C-alpha positions, -999 to 999 in steps of 0.1 A, spaced: -39 753 -816 -55 747 -782 -83 727 -798 -58 704 -815 -40 698 -781 -74 690 -765 -83 665 -792 -49 649 -788 -54 646 -750 -88 632 -755 -76 608 -781 -48 596 -757 -74 593 -728 -97 571 -749 -68 550 -761 -56 544 -725 -92 535 -713 -94 511 -743 -61 495 -735 -71 491 -697 -104 475 -707 -88 451 -730 -62 441 -705 -89 436 -678 -111 416 -701 -81 393 -711 -72 389 -674 -108 379 -665 -113 356 -695 -80 338 -689 -84 332 -653 -97 299 -639 -114 292 -605 -92 282 -577 -90 244 -573 -108 233 -542 -87 213 -519 -96 197 -486 -67 203 -461 -65 178 -433 -73 201 -405 -103 225 -397 -111 251 -372 -146 243 -359 -168 259 -333 -192 287 -328 -197 309 -359 -176 286 -381 -200 258 -388 -193 223 -398 -169 212 -412 -155 246 -405 -126 265 -420 -105 236 -436 -77 256 -448 -49 242 -426 -20 218 -437 -8 212 -402 -24 208 -368 1 237 -356 -13 261 -381 -49 252 -372 -42 257 -334 -24 290 -340 -55 302 -360 -78 290 -333 -60 305 -303 -81 331 -285 -113 326 -307 -131 300 -286 -129 274 -314 -110 241 -318 -93 222 -343 -103 189 -357 -96 165 -385 -114 174 -417 -140 148 -422 -140 151 -460 -103 146 -461 -104 118 -437 -131 99 -456 -112 103 -489 -81 87 -474 -98 55 -463 -94 26 -485 -126 14 -500 -136 -20 -494 -152 -38 -523 -180 -64 -519 -170 -98 -526 -194 -115 -550 -193 -152 -552 -205 -171 -582 -222 -203 -569 
């Protein structure tokens, strides 16, 4: 009788591990990488690099994060360049 209970417990444990493994595999297979987005403001300075930590939607958020760290806030160069209208070259047919 004890052997039957141990087999039942072992069977339930194997089944639980199989379910967890299947759920984990489905979660990993169905996830997509986060979309890269260039927010308009970056924390820049020592230890952060250029363009820096560009994860701020407002200047106030950036300044709050920079406070006391010896870094500063600046406009994200990638976002600023993407917002400029492109000027096309005018070709004249003479």
